[in-house]
C-alpha positions in Angstrom: 12.3 -1.4 6.9 11.6 -0.6 10.6 15.1 -1.0 11.6 16.1 1.9 9.0 13.6 4.0 10.2 15.7 6.0 12.6 18.4 6.4 10.0 16.0 7.6 7.5 14.4 10.3 9.8 17.9 11.4 10.7 18.8 11.7 6.8 15.6 13.8 6.2 16.4 16.0 9.0 20.0 16.4 7.8 18.7 17.3 4.1 16.2 19.7 5.5 19.0 21.6 7.2 20.9 21.7 3.9 17.6 22.4 1.9 17.1 25.6 3.7 20.4 27.0 3.1 20.2 30.1 0.8 23.2 30.4 -1.3 24.2 33.7 -2.6 27.1 33.1 -4.9 27.8 30.3 -7.2 30.5 29.0 -4.9 27.7 28.8 -2.1 25.4 26.9 -4.5 28.4 24.6 -5.4 29.0 23.8 -1.6 25.4 23.2 -1.0 25.4 20.6 -3.8 28.5 18.9 -2.2 26.9 18.9 1.1 23.7 17.2 -0.5 25.8 14.6 -2.2 27.9 13.9 1.0 24.8 13.3 3.0 23.5 10.8 0.5 26.7 8.9 0.4 26.9 8.8 4.2 23.4 7.4 4.4 24.1 4.8 1.9 27.1 3.7 4.0 25.0 3.7 7.0 22.3 1.6 5.3 24.9 -0.9 4.1 26.4 -1.2 7.3 23.0 -1.8 9.1 22.4 -4.5 6.4 25.7 -6.2 6.9 25.1 -6.3 10.6 21.7 -7.8 10.3 23.2 -10.4 7.8 26.0 -11.3 10.3 23.3 -11.6 13.1 21.1 -14.0 10.9 24.1 -16.0 10.0 25.2 -16.3 13.7 21.9 -17.5 14.7 21.1 -19.9 12.0 23.9 -22.1 13.0 22.4 -23.1 16.5 19.4 -23.8 14.8 21.0 -25.9 12.2 22.8 -28.0 15.0 19.4 -28.6 16.8 17.8 -29.8 13.4 20.7 -32.2 13.1 20.4 -33.3 17.0 16.7 -34.1 16.4 17.3 -35.7 12.9 15.2 -33.1 11.2 17.2 -32.7 8.1 14.6 -32.4 5.8 14.1 -28.8 7.3 17.7 -27.9 6.7 17.1 -26.7 3.2 14.5 -24.5 4.2 16.8 -22.7 7.2 19.5 -22.1 4.6 17.2 -20.3 2.1 
């Protein structure tokens, strides 16, 4: 959760900028809605990217741990590491 806090803060600031727009016409209201939707989609893409990066980092760092466990013949702990 903490790793996503900067993204969330920026997302909220971006939404605030959109929220204060005062549409004068239906077209302006439509464009405001489009901006709102695009901001949400961009936020979801950023969150997905951060989650994938975290997953890759975890997988990359688990491999050396598994090797050390094998070296020390601590196979009983391998299942815990894999979960």
